[in-house]
MIMI-322931 format. One line per 8 residues: number of its first residue (from 1); for each residue y, x, z of N, C-alpha, C. Coordinates in steps of 0.001 Angstrom, whole numbers, plus 524288, in hexadecimal, padded with zeros to 5 digits. Each point is the difference from the previous one (the first is absolute). Layout:
BEGIN
NUM = Y,X,Z,Y,X,Z,Y,X,Z ~ ...
This chain:
BEGIN
1 = 7FB6D,8034B,80000,80493,7FCB5,80000,804DA,8037E,80000 ~ 803F5,7FE79,7FD46,804B2,80322,7FFA6,8031B,7FFC8,80513 ~ 8035F,803DA,800B3,8033B,8002C,804BB,803F3,7FB8E,8000D ~ 801AF,7FE6F,7FB6F,803BD,7FBAA,7FFA9,7FD75,7FAEF,801DB ~ 7FB1D,7FF30,7FE80,7FD51,7FB1E,80146,7FE6F,7FFB2,805B9 ~ 7FF74,8046D,8029F,7FE67,7FFF9,8057F,8046A,7FE34,80395 ~ 804D5,800CD,7FE69,80476,7FE9A,80346,8011B,7FA21,7FFA4 ~ 80170,7FD98,80455,8016B,7FA72,7FFBD,80559,7FF4C,7FD75
9 = 800D2,7FB6E,7FDDC,804FC,7FEC2,7FD7C,8032C,7FCC3,803D5 ~ 804CD,801C9,8011C,80374,7FD1C,80386,8026C,7FB64,7FD1D ~ 7FFF5,7FB86,80298,8023B,7FB48,7FDB8,8050A,7FEBC,802EC ~ 80472,7FF96,7FD48,804D8,7FE76,802A1,7FF87,7FA88,80259 ~ 80359,7FEE3,803BF,7FF9B,7FB0F,802D6,80134,7FB3C,7FC99 ~ 80321,800A2,7FBE1,80161,7FB7F,7FCC2,7FC37,7FF1B,7FB72 ~ 7FBCF,80317,7FFAF,7FC39,7FF85,7FBBF,7FB0A,7FD64,80201 ~ 7FE0E,7FC44,7FCF5,7FB1B,7FD5C,80147,7FC00,8013B,7FBC8
17 = 7FB50,8017E,801AF,7FBC2,80127,7FC5D,7FB7C,7FC57,80131 ~ 7FE5C,7FD29,7FBF8,7FBAE,7FC56,80094,7FBC9,80163,7FC0A ~ 7FB29,7FFE6,801B6,7FB90,800CB,7FC88,7FE5E,7FAA9,7FDF7 ~ 80181,7FEC4,7FB1D,7FEEF,7FAD1,7FDCD,7FA27,7FF1F,7FF59 ~ 7FD6A,80398,7FDAD,7FA54,8000C,7FF9B,7FE7D,805C5,7FFD0 ~ 7FB44,8013D,7FEB4,7FE7C,80580,7FFE6,80253,802F4,7FB5F ~ 802E6,7FD52,7FCB1,801EF,80275,7FB42,805EB,8008D,7FFBE ~ 802FD,7FD75,8036F,805B4,80024,7FF9A,80295,80069,80554
25 = 80434,8031E,8002E,80366,80052,80490,8052A,7FD75,7FE93 ~ 80213,7FCD6,80379,8051B,7FD92,7FF35,803D0,802A7,803C0 ~ 803DF,802B6,7FDD4,803E0,802DD,80314,80525,7FD30,7FF5C ~ 8025D,7FE72,8046F,804DE,7FD0F,7FFA6,803E1,801E9,80411 ~ 804ED,7FF6B,7FEA7,80454,80147,8037A,8039A,7FB42,80001 ~ 804EC,800D7,8014D,803BB,7FBB7,8006A,80015,7FC9B,7FB16 ~ 80157,80240,7FB8C,8006B,7FCE7,7FB3A,7FCA2,8022B,7FB97 ~ 7FD20,80429,800FC,7FCDF,8027F,7FBF4,7FA3E,7FF8D,80152
33 = 7FCCD,7FF61,7FBFE,7FA67,7FFE7,800DD,7FD36,80271,7FB59 ~ 7FB66,8021F,80113,7FD19,802F1,7FC1A,7FA34,7FF7A,8011A ~ 7FCD5,7FF96,7FBF1,7FA55,7FFE5,80090,7FDCA,80526,7FE1D ~ 7FC3E,80219,802E4,7FD94,804FB,7FEAE,7FA1D,7FF31,7FFBC ~ 7FD7F,80127,7FB8C,7FA54,7FF71,7FFB1,7FD4A,80448,80328 ~ 7FBD1,7FE83,802B6,7FCFF,803AE,8032E,7FB08,8015A,7FD03 ~ 7FEDB,80510,7FF32,7FB18,80174,7FD61,7FB41,7FE06,80309 ~ 7FB99,7FF7B,7FD4A,7FB68,7FD71,8022F,7FDCE,802A7,804DE
41 = 7FFC3,80506,80028,7FD3A,802C2,8042C,80389,8015C,8049F ~ 804BF,7FDE6,80043,803BC,80185,8041E,80084,7FBA3,8040B ~ 7FFEE,8018E,804EE,80081,7FC6F,80466,8055A,800C4,80283 ~ 802C9,7FBB9,800FE,80532,80029,80263,7FF90,7FE23,805A5 ~ 80233,80311,8039D,7FFE8,7FE95,8058D,8059B,7FFEC,801FE ~ 80205,7FB65,8014D,80546,7FF85,8021A,7FFE7,7FD8B,8056C ~ 7FBF1,80147,8030C,7FF83,7FDBB,80537,803DA,80270,803DD ~ 801A3,804DD,7FF19,803C8,8029E,8035F,8057A,7FE60,7FE54
49 = 80374,7FED1,803C6,80553,7FE5D,7FEBB,802F6,80453,7FD39 ~ 802AB,7FE8C,7FBD9,80370,80362,7FCEA,7FD3B,804B7,7FD9B ~ 7FAD2,7FFEE,7FFAA,7FD11,8041C,7FD53,7FBD2,7FD70,7FC9F ~ 7FED8,80279,7FBA3,7FBDB,7FE17,7FC9B,7FCA6,804A9,7FE63 ~ 7FAE5,7FF3E,80020,7FC45,8040F,7FE90,7FCFF,7FE45,7FB2E ~ 7FEA1,803B8,7FCB5,7FCC6,7FEF3,7FB71,7FB5D,803C1,80028 ~ 7FB64,7FDEE,7FEED,7FB47,80341,7FFF0,7FC23,7FDA9,7FC20 ~ 7FBAB,802BE,7FF34,7FBF5,7FE14,7FC79,7FC5A,7FC48,802E2
57 = 7FE22,7FBFC,7FD4F,7FC28,7FC66,8023F,7FAA9,80292,80062 ~ 7FE9D,802FA,7FC0F,7FB05,802C4,7FFEA,800FA,80589,7FE15 ~ 7FBE8,80315,7FFCE,80096,8056A,7FE51,801FF,80037,7FA60 ~ 80454,802CA,7FF1E,80246,8000A,7FABA,7FCFF,8039D,7FC57 ~ 80019,7FEAF,7FB0D,7FDCD,80373,7FC06,8041B,8040C,7FE87 ~ 7FE7B,803AC,7FCD5,803AE,8041B,7FE83,8047D,7FDD4,7FCB5 ~ 7FF0E,7FBCD,7FD27,8041C,7FDAF,7FCC1,803E5,7FCD7,8033A ~ 7FE2C,7FD6F,80422,80375,7FC96,80302,80290,802B8,804A3
65 = 7FEC3,804EA,800E4,80222,802BE,80487,805EF,8009C,7FFAD ~ 80210,800C3,7FB5C,805A0,800C8,7FF66,80333,7FB06,80025 ~ 7FD6F,7FB8E,7FFD8,802D2,7FB08,7FFD0,802D2,7FEE1,8051F ~ 7FDBB,80195,80461,8023F,7FEAF,8050F,8056B,80260,800BE ~ 8009E,80501,7FEBB,8051D,80281,8007F,8040F,7FD8A,7FC73 ~ 7FE5D,7FEA1,7FB46,80387,7FD6A,7FC55,8019E,7FAA6,80205 ~ 7FC35,7FD16,8021E,8013C,7FAD4,8020A,803BD,80058,804A3 ~ 7FF38,803C9,80375,80371,80098,80487,8058D,8013E,7FE3D
73 = 8008E,80351,7FC0E,80534,8012D,7FDDF,8027B,7FB2F,7FD85 ~ 7FCF2,7FCEF,7FD2E,80211,7FB34,7FDA0,801A8,7FC1F,80434 ~ 7FD01,7FFB1,80440,8014A,7FC72,80447,8050C,801AA,802B1 ~ 8008D,8050D,80121,804D6,801C3,8028A,804A8,7FF73,7FC54 ~ 7FF2C,800BD,7FAED,8042B,7FF2A,7FC28,80190,7FA45,7FFBF ~ 7FC2E,7FC7F,80070,80126,7FA63,7FFE7,80304,7FE5E,804DF ~ 7FEA2,80242,80479,802D9,7FECC,804D3,805A5,801D7,7FF91 ~ 800C7,804AB,7FDD1,80557,801F3,7FF3C,802F8,7FC8E,7FC21
81 = 7FD5A,7FE44,7FBD9,80281,7FCB3,7FC18,801BA,7FACE,80235 ~ 7FCDC,7FDBE,8037B,80154,7FAF6,8024D,80476,80096,803E7 ~ 8004D,80462,802BB,80426,800B5,803E2,80517,801D8,7FD8B ~ 7FFE3,80458,7FD1F,804E1,80233,7FDF4,8007B,7FFC3,7FA19 ~ 7FB9F,7FFC2,7FD39,8001A,80009,7FA4C,7FFC3,80590,7FDE9 ~ 7FEE2,80072,7FAFE,7FFAD,80511,7FD64,80470,80071,7FC0E ~ 801F7,804B6,7FF54,8044E,80104,7FC65,7FE9B,80493,7FC81 ~ 800B5,7FF58,7FAEF,7FF7E,80443,7FC39,8052C,8005E,7FD1D
89 = 80229,804B0,7FFCA,80500,800EE,7FD5D,7FEE8,802CD,7FADF ~ 80185,7FD88,7FBAC,7FF72,80258,7FADA,80557,801BA,7FE0F ~ 8002B,804A3,7FDAD,804DE,801FC,7FDB9,7FF7B,80013,7FA16 ~ 80423,7FE51,7FD77,8003D,7FFF4,7FA4E,80424,803F7,7FE6D ~ 7FE42,80454,7FDBB,80380,8045B,7FEC9,80038,800C5,7FA20 ~ 804AC,8002A,7FDDC,800C8,800F7,7FA76,80549,7FDEA,7FE4F ~ 8021B,80237,7FBE7,80517,7FE56,7FE10,7FF73,7FAA3,7FD7B ~ 802EC,7FC3E,801F7,7FFE8,7FABB,7FDEB,7FB89,7FCA3,80201
97 = 7FCDA,801FF,80399,7FBAE,7FCE9,80222,80234,7FC15,803E1 ~ 7FE90,7FB10,7FF58,80201,7FBDA,80360,7FB8D,7FC51,8017F ~ 800DE,7FD35,8043D,7FC55,7FBDE,80187,80319,7FB76,80239 ~ 7FE0D,7FB4F,7FF11,80283,7FB56,8021E,7FBF3,7FBBA,800C2 ~ 80139,7FC6B,80393,7FC7B,7FBAF,8013A,802AC,7FAE6,7FE80 ~ 7FD4E,7FCD2,7FCEA,801CC,7FAC4,7FEA2,7FB83,7FC42,800FE ~ 800D6,7FC4E,8037B,7FBFA,7FC3E,801A1,7FB33,802FC,80203 ~ 7FB91,7FF5D,7FD78,7FB3F,802BD,801A4,7FE87,80458,7FC39
105 = 803CA,801E5,7FD10,7FEFC,80429,7FC3E,80301,804ED,8017D ~ 7FD6C,8046C,7FF73,80273,80518,800BB,800BB,80252,7FA93 ~ 804E4,8011C,7FE8F,80130,80241,7FAEB,80121,805C6,800A5 ~ 7FD57,80336,7FCDF,800BB,805A8,8001C,801F2,801CF,7FAB4 ~ 80451,802C5,7FFFE,801FC,80286,7FB4C,7FF25,805D7,800D8 ~ 7FBB9,8020B,7FDC1,7FE62,80554,8014A,7FF4A,80369,7FB2A ~ 80371,7FF5E,7FC3A,7FFF1,80365,7FB73,7FC41,7FE5B,7FBBD ~ 7FDD8,7FB6A,80052,7FCB7,7FE0B,7FBCB,80362,7FCCE,7FC41
113 = 7FDC7,7FE5E,7FBA8,80308,7FD0A,7FC34,8012C,7FA76,801D9 ~ 7FD78,7FE5A,80434,800B0,7FABB,8020D,8000E,80032,805F8 ~ 80207,7FBE4,80262,7FFC7,7FF9E,805B3,7FA8B,7FE2D,8018B ~ 7FDFC,80225,8042C,7FAD6,7FE82,801F1,800C0,7FBCE,80428 ~ 7FD67,7FB90,7FF58,80044,7FBBE,803CC,7FAC9,7FFBC,802DE ~ 80045,80021,80534,7FB54,7FFC8,80347,80065,7FB33,80375 ~ 7FBE2,7FCD6,7FFF9,7FFC4,7FB66,80364,7FF1C,801CF,805A0 ~ 8035A,7FE3D,80389,7FF87,8017A,80582,7FB9E,7FCD5,8027F
121 = 7FC2A,8029C,80271,7FBE7,7FD13,802B9,8023D,7FD2B,804C0 ~ 7FD67,7FBDB,801B5,8020B,7FCF2,8045E,7FF5B,802C7,80536 ~ 7FCBC,803F7,80054,7FF25,802CF,804E9,80386,804C3,8009E ~ 80371,8010F,7FC47,80376,80494,80031,805A9,7FE31,7FFDB ~ 80340,80247,8035D,805A5,7FF1F,7FFD5,80284,804E5,7FDB4 ~ 80386,7FF32,7FC5A,8029C,8045E,7FD5E,805D1,7FFAA,80113 ~ 8024F,80477,80168,805AD,8003E,8009A,801F4,80514,7FD8D ~ 804EE,7FFD9,7FE5D,8027A,8049D,7FDA5,804BD,8015E,8035D
129 = 7FF6C,80373,803E5,80468,80137,80371,80440,80341,7FD5A ~ 7FE7C,80340,7FC42,803D3,8031C,7FD14,7FDD2,800F9,7FA94 ~ 80337,80200,7FC96,7FE5A,800CC,7FA98,7FB8E,803FE,7FFC3 ~ 7FBE5,7FE9B,7FD40,7FBA0,8038F,7FF4E,7FC23,8002A,8047B ~ 8005E,7FC6E,803B9,7FC63,7FFE6,80475,7FDCD,7FA7B,80095 ~ 7FAD0,7FFA5,80041,7FD4F,7FB08,800D4,7FD4C,8001B,8054A ~ 800C4,7FBFD,80322,7FD31,7FF67,804ED,7FBFB,7FBB0,7FF4C ~ 7FB0A,8015A,8008F,7FBC0,7FC3B,7FFA3,7FDD0,7FF33,8057C
137 = 7FFC2,7FB2C,801DC,7FDEA,7FEE5,80533,7FBCE,7FBCB,7FF9C ~ 7FC1B,80072,80374,7FBC6,7FC36,80033,7FD02,800B7,80512 ~ 7FCAB,7FC2D,8014E,7FCB5,80093,80499,7FAB9,80258,7FE94 ~ 7FE8B,7FFE4,7FB08,7FAFD,80218,7FE3C,800EF,80530,7FD44 ~ 7FE84,8044C,80289,80115,80536,7FDF2,7FCFF,80116,7FAFB ~ 7FB37,7FE24,7FF9A,7FCDB,80110,7FB67,80262,7FD7F,7FB1D ~ 80175,7FB16,80059,80259,7FD5E,7FB82,80568,80234,7FEBD ~ 802E7,8017E,8040F,80520,8025C,7FF30,7FF80,80534,7FD2D
145 = 7FC36,80327,80180,7FF26,80511,7FD78,7FE53,7FF58,7FA55 ~ 7FCBE,7FC0D,7FEF0,7FE69,7FEF8,7FA9C,804A7,7FE76,7FC9E ~ 80378,7FCB1,8020D,80493,7FE5A,7FD04,803B5,8049F,7FF23 ~ 800CA,80341,803F5,8035D,8049A,7FF71,7FDAE,803CF,7FC0B ~ 7FAE2,80097,8000B,7FD65,8036D,7FC42,8009F,7FDFB,7FA6F ~ 7FFD6,7FAD5,7FF5C,800CC,7FDB5,7FAD4,8058C,80116,7FE05 ~ 803DA,7FF77,80364,80565,8010F,7FE6B,800A8,805C3,7FE95 ~ 7FDAF,80379,80316,80066,8059F,7FEF1,7FD54,80179,7FAEB
153 = 7FBE3,7FD27,7FE7A,7FD27,8014F,7FB39,8030E,7FEA9,7FB10 ~ 80403,7FCC7,80075,80313,7FE83,7FB67,80314,804AF,7FDF3 ~ 8022C,80315,80386,802EB,804AF,7FE60,7FEA6,80463,803CA ~ 7FC1D,80316,7FE96,7FE5C,8044B,8035D,80420,80445,80001 ~ 80002,8031B,80426,803F9,80409,8009E,7FF15,80458,7FC0D ~ 80419,8017F,7FD57,7FFDA,80427,7FC2E,800E1,8052E,802E0 ~ 7FCAA,803FA,7FF4A,80039,804A3,8035C,80491,803B9,7FEF3 ~ 802A6,7FF9C,7FB89,80424,803B7,7FED9,8054B,7FE3B,80219
161 = 80163,7FB1A,7FF31,8050D,7FE06,801E1,7FF76,7FCA2,804DA ~ 7FB4A,7FE38,80147,7FF22,7FCD1,8049F,80178,7FA56,7FF52 ~ 80031,7FE2D,7FB10,80164,7FA8D,7FEFD,7FB2D,7FC97,80071 ~ 800B6,7FB4E,80222,7FBB7,7FC4F,80062,80057,7FCD2,804FC ~ 7FBBB,7FD53,80146,7FFAD,7FCCD,804B8,7FC14,80296,803AD ~ 801A4,800E0,804D5,7FC88,80279,803CF,8013B,7FE0B,80571 ~ 7FC3E,800BE,80370,8008F,7FE8B,8057E,8036F,80413,802AF ~ 802F1,7FE5C,803E4,80371,803BB,802A3,7FCDC,80423,802EF
169 = 7FB1C,7FED4,80155,7FCCB,803CB,802D3,7FCCE,80376,7FC5A ~ 80021,7FF09,7FADF,7FD06,8032A,7FC4D,80258,8056E,7FF80 ~ 7FC9E,803CD,7FF3E,801B1,80558,7FF11,7FFFB,800D9,7FA19 ~ 8048E,80082,7FDB0,80080,80099,7FA5F,7FFBF,805C8,7FEA7 ~ 7FC2D,80173,7FCC2,7FF6A,80572,7FE5D,8033A,800BD,7FB0E ~ 803CF,80363,80062,8037D,80105,7FB95,7FE47,80502,7FD4A ~ 80077,8001C,7FACC,7FEA5,80498,7FCEE,804FF,80278,7FDF3 ~ 7FFAA,8050D,7FF23,80472,802BB,7FD9E,7FFBD,7FF46,7FA19
177 = 8048E,7FFE4,7FD91,80035,7FFAD,7FA56,7FE9F,80553,7FDD9 ~ 7FC99,80002,7FC0F,7FE63,80501,7FDBB,8048A,8026F,7FD12 ~ 800BA,804F4,800D6,80438,802C5,7FD40,7FDA3,802F9,7FB67 ~ 80334,8010A,7FC24,7FE31,802D5,7FB68,7FF2A,805B9,80120 ~ 7FD94,802BE,7FC4C,7FF0B,80597,800B4,8051B,802F5,7FFA0 ~ 80050,80426,80302,804C1,8033D,7FFED,7FF2D,804F7,7FD02
């Protein structure tokens, strides 16, 4: 068992976790709620106040051994999402690159012959605090990361000038321009 899975998960006082059946956890807070599927071989124990433990029901096989640590991380991420939410900051860098939101559409002008229109999913909130910066927020980190990855794939970062769409936490590797022979 991984070291992550052995540790109990602390539950804040305003979060309620209910085991709907052996396959789903319902995590709720004041106004937010989220369902998390539980893998088949995992047992959830929330008998201790403000702590939750996850373990295997039976001896795990070599293929299912890694699932427990992943599930514990997803559970703690879901608890954080229900309490505070997740934020991903995307930067749009380039001359003339713009972004704007109209209704449920995100329009990107990123150096293509046309503007790119992206339908905003209902589980993601998008805001533009300043020019060239997108704030994506959601309670589900996995779906938020998938949507951010889709936006980044539209205009990948160019290594020479650094133009494109990237996460603020990404490490952009820049290349030097080749010089001619002397």
